[in-house]
C-alpha positions in Angstrom: -200.9 86.1 22.8 -201.3 89.5 22.1 -199.0 92.0 24.2 -200.0 94.6 26.1 -197.4 97.2 28.0 -198.1 100.2 30.6 -196.0 102.2 33.0 -196.9 104.1 36.0 -194.2 106.9 37.4 -192.7 106.2 40.8 -193.7 109.6 42.0 -195.4 110.0 45.5 -197.8 107.4 46.5 -200.0 105.4 44.3 -203.6 106.6 44.8 -207.1 105.4 44.2 -207.5 107.0 40.8 -204.4 105.1 39.7 -205.6 102.1 41.1 -209.1 102.2 39.6 -208.0 103.9 36.2 -205.0 101.9 35.4 -203.4 99.3 38.0 -206.5 97.4 38.6 -207.3 96.6 34.9 -203.6 95.4 34.7 -204.6 92.4 37.0 -207.4 91.4 34.7 -205.0 91.4 31.5 -202.7 89.1 33.2 -204.7 86.3 32.3 -205.7 87.4 28.8 -202.3 88.8 27.2 -198.6 88.7 27.6 -198.1 91.5 30.2 -195.3 94.0 30.5 -195.5 96.1 33.5 -193.0 99.0 33.8 -191.9 101.6 36.4 -191.1 104.7 34.4 -188.5 106.1 36.5 -186.8 107.8 33.9 -190.0 109.6 33.0 -190.2 110.7 36.5 -187.1 113.0 36.6 -188.6 115.3 33.6 -189.1 117.3 36.6 -187.1 117.4 39.9 -187.0 114.4 42.3 -185.4 114.0 45.5 -183.2 110.8 45.2 -184.3 109.4 48.2 -188.0 109.4 47.5 -187.3 108.3 43.9 -185.4 105.2 45.4 -188.1 104.6 48.0 -191.2 105.0 45.7 -189.7 102.9 43.0 -189.4 100.0 45.4 -192.7 100.8 46.7 -194.7 100.9 43.7 -193.2 97.5 42.4 -194.7 95.8 45.9 -198.0 97.6 45.5 -198.1 96.1 41.8 -197.7 93.0 43.4 -199.9 93.5 46.3 -202.9 94.5 44.0 -202.8 91.0 42.3 -200.1 91.0 39.6 -198.4 87.8 39.6 -194.5 88.0 38.6 -195.1 84.4 37.1 -197.7 85.8 34.7 -196.5 89.2 33.9 -193.0 90.8 33.2 -192.6 93.7 35.9 -189.4 95.7 35.6 -188.0 99.2 36.4 -187.7 101.2 32.8 -183.9 102.3 33.8 -182.8 99.0 34.3 -183.2 98.3 30.2 -180.7 100.6 28.6 -182.7 100.1 25.3 -185.2 102.5 26.2 -183.0 105.5 26.2 -181.1 104.1 23.3 -184.3 103.8 20.9 -185.6 107.1 22.3 -182.5 108.8 20.6 -183.1 106.9 17.3 -187.1 107.8 17.6 -186.1 111.7 18.4 -184.1 111.6 15.1 -187.2 110.6 13.3 -189.7 112.8 15.1 -190.4 116.4 14.3 -190.5 119.7 16.4 -194.0 120.5 15.1 -195.1 117.3 16.5 -193.8 117.9 20.0 -195.1 121.4 20.1 -198.4 120.2 19.9 -198.4 118.1 22.9 -201.1 119.6 25.4 -199.6 117.8 28.4 -196.2 119.9 27.9 -198.1 123.0 27.8 -200.0 122.3 30.7 -196.7 120.8 32.9 -194.9 123.8 31.9 -197.1 126.7 32.3 -196.3 129.1 35.0 -192.6 127.7 35.3 -189.5 129.8 35.3 -187.5 126.7 34.1 -188.2 123.6 32.1 -186.3 120.4 31.1 -186.1 119.5 27.4 -186.8 115.9 29.2 -190.4 117.4 29.8 -190.5 118.4 26.1 -189.1 115.2 24.5 -190.5 112.6 26.8 -193.6 111.6 24.7 -190.9 110.1 22.3 -189.4 108.2 25.3 -193.0 106.8 25.9 -192.9 105.7 22.1 -190.0 103.9 22.7 -191.2 102.3 25.9 -194.0 100.9 23.7 -192.4 100.1 20.5 -189.5 98.1 22.1 -192.0 95.1 22.9 -193.9 94.8 19.9 -197.0 96.0 22.1 -200.4 95.2 20.5 -202.2 97.3 23.2 -201.6 100.4 25.7 -204.1 101.1 28.4 -204.3 104.8 28.5 -206.5 107.5 30.0 -207.8 110.2 27.6 -204.7 112.5 29.1 -202.3 110.0 27.4 -204.3 109.4 24.1 -202.5 112.2 22.1 -198.8 110.4 23.0 -200.0 107.0 21.9 -201.0 108.9 18.5 -197.7 110.3 18.3 -196.2 106.7 18.9 -198.4 105.4 16.1 -197.4 108.3 13.8 -193.6 107.8 14.8 -193.9 104.1 14.3 -195.9 104.2 10.7 -193.1 106.8 9.3 -190.3 104.6 10.3 -192.1 101.7 8.7 -192.7 103.5 5.5 -189.1 105.0 5.5 -187.0 101.6 6.5 -189.3 99.1 5.9 -191.8 97.0 8.2 -190.3 97.1 11.7 -192.6 98.3 14.5 -196.0 96.9 15.5 -198.7 99.5 15.5 -200.2 99.8 19.0 -203.8 100.2 19.7 -205.2 102.2 22.8 -207.4 100.3 25.3 -209.7 103.2 27.1 -211.7 102.1 29.8 -215.4 103.0 28.8 -216.2 103.9 32.6 -214.3 104.8 35.6 -211.1 105.3 33.9 -211.0 108.9 35.3 -211.4 109.3 39.0 -211.6 113.1 40.1 -210.3 115.2 42.8 -212.2 114.9 46.0 -211.8 118.5 46.4 -212.3 119.6 42.9 -214.6 117.1 40.7 -213.6 119.1 37.7 -209.9 117.9 37.8 -208.5 114.5 37.7 -207.4 113.1 41.1 -203.4 113.8 40.9 -200.5 112.9 43.0 -199.3 116.6 42.7 -202.4 118.2 44.3 -201.0 119.5 47.7 -204.3 119.2 49.4 -203.9 115.5 51.0 -207.4 115.2 51.4 -208.0 115.5 47.4 -206.9 112.0 46.9 -206.7 108.8 49.0 -203.8 106.8 48.6 -203.6 102.8 48.8 -201.7 102.7 51.8 -203.7 105.5 53.7 -204.9 104.5 57.1 -208.7 104.1 57.7 -208.8 107.4 59.6 -207.3 109.3 56.7 -209.6 107.7 54.4 -212.7 108.6 56.5 -211.4 112.2 56.8 -210.9 112.4 53.1 -214.3 111.2 52.2 -216.3 113.3 54.9 -214.4 116.3 53.4 -215.1 115.2 49.7 -217.1 118.1 47.9 -220.6 117.3 46.9 -223.3 120.0 46.3 -226.1 121.9 48.2 -228.7 119.3 47.5 -228.9 115.9 49.4 -230.0 113.7 46.7 -227.5 110.6 45.9 -227.9 110.7 42.1 -225.5 110.2 39.0 -225.6 113.3 37.2 -222.0 114.4 35.8 -223.1 117.8 34.6 -225.1 119.0 37.6 -223.7 116.9 40.4 -219.9 116.0 39.6 -218.9 115.4 43.3 -221.4 113.2 44.1 -221.1 111.4 40.7 -217.5 110.8 41.2 -218.0 109.2 44.7 -221.0 107.0 43.1 -218.4 105.9 40.5 -215.9 104.7 43.2 -218.6 103.1 45.2 -220.0 101.3 41.8 -216.3 100.1 40.8 -215.2 98.7 44.3 -218.6 97.2 45.3 -219.7 95.9 42.0 -223.1 97.4 42.8 -224.7 99.0 39.9 -225.2 102.8 39.9 -229.1 102.1 39.5 -228.9 100.1 42.9 -226.7 102.7 44.8 -229.2 105.5 43.9 -232.1 103.4 45.1 -230.3 102.3 48.3 -229.8 106.1 49.3 -233.1 107.6 48.0 -234.2 109.9 50.5 -231.2 109.3 53.0 -228.7 112.2 52.3 -225.0 112.3 51.9 -223.9 111.6 55.5 -225.3 107.8 55.3 -223.9 107.4 51.5 -220.4 108.8 52.4 -220.5 106.5 55.6 -220.9 103.2 53.7 -218.6 104.7 51.0 -215.8 104.9 53.7 -216.6 101.0 54.7 -216.5 100.0 50.9 -213.1 101.7 50.2 -211.2 100.5 53.7 -212.5 97.1 53.0 -210.9 97.3 49.3 -207.6 98.7 50.4 -206.9 96.6 53.8 -206.1 93.3 52.3 -204.0 95.2 49.5 -202.1 96.8 52.6 -201.7 93.7 54.4 -200.4 91.9 51.4 -198.2 94.8 50.5 -196.5 94.9 53.9 -195.8 91.1 53.7 -194.2 91.4 50.4 -191.8 94.1 51.5 -191.0 92.1 54.6 -190.7 89.0 52.1 -187.4 91.0 50.4 -188.8 89.4 47.1 -189.5 92.9 45.5 -185.5 93.0 44.3 -185.4 89.3 43.1 -188.7 90.1 41.0 -187.3 93.2 39.4 -183.7 91.5 38.4 -185.7 88.8 36.7 -187.9 91.2 34.9 -185.2 93.5 33.9 -183.6 90.3 32.4 -186.6 89.1 30.4 -187.3 92.8 29.4 -183.9 93.4 28.2 -183.9 90.3 25.9 -187.1 91.1 24.2 -186.3 95.0 23.7 -182.8 94.1 22.4 -184.5 92.1 19.4 -186.5 95.1 18.5 -183.6 97.7 19.2 -181.1 95.6 16.9 -183.5 95.2 14.1 -184.0 99.2 14.1 -180.2 99.7 14.1 -179.7 97.5 11.5 -182.1 99.0 9.3 -180.9 102.5 9.9 -177.4 101.4 8.7 -175.4 101.3 12.0 -172.5 98.9 11.9 -172.7 95.7 14.4 -170.5 92.7 14.8 
């Protein structure tokens, strides 16, 4: 089986954009490929984190992974910091990565803009991301457009290493969803839905209550018209809501447009609330059952053992080819 790897940072809560754009797809992958899904806590500390929040969010994310349908018997679910090979390989890859390459990373420019101090971790974390991927002989990486540049860097680093030391790394390919991979903010449909947006109604978190979901959708930006029509250029807000409706309900965009023809945004938003709530309620119930069962820690321990075994094979091969002494 081909291997797929992906990771999500345990910062704040997981929102609908994360679910639709990434995590929901993971469930489909688990029956088709050998899946490694990682909670990338090391990536999260490139910016300041409250230790208590980091601890709680890591366990919460693991429980949510399982609640959306990831089966620990089918996938390897683990925490990045539980596998030391990630940081060790990252250092070795940093020594084979050029400053000019990191200077071109647009995400670093975006995240560091306007800040008085910026950590070196934020600057070099694309190399850690490359290590995450290359450690597992990964064939495919689900990425959004905003992460595509980092995967290209990973491929460049792997190719350079292979050319210099001999064939070592599998060159990974991106898996980019054709539709729905980029869910936009409810308060600004020109920006991606983001954990960092301070407006709580800019996003819908997977554990939000029905009343919070209702309020956020009713406040969602639309336009001065009243026609429910998918038109990204002229009606980005409505188009974003139609995308959410389409993906969660399975109703085609064409049929959504027909259903609400002449009805206006009120009826459309009311039904969208029902669609979102009915999607999230079973996930929430399963989440709380998993948390109460205490099985999260057991799953993460077993996943870390399997990940360490797989990653050490690659790391040892890298160190051998680079000339490091081992006994």
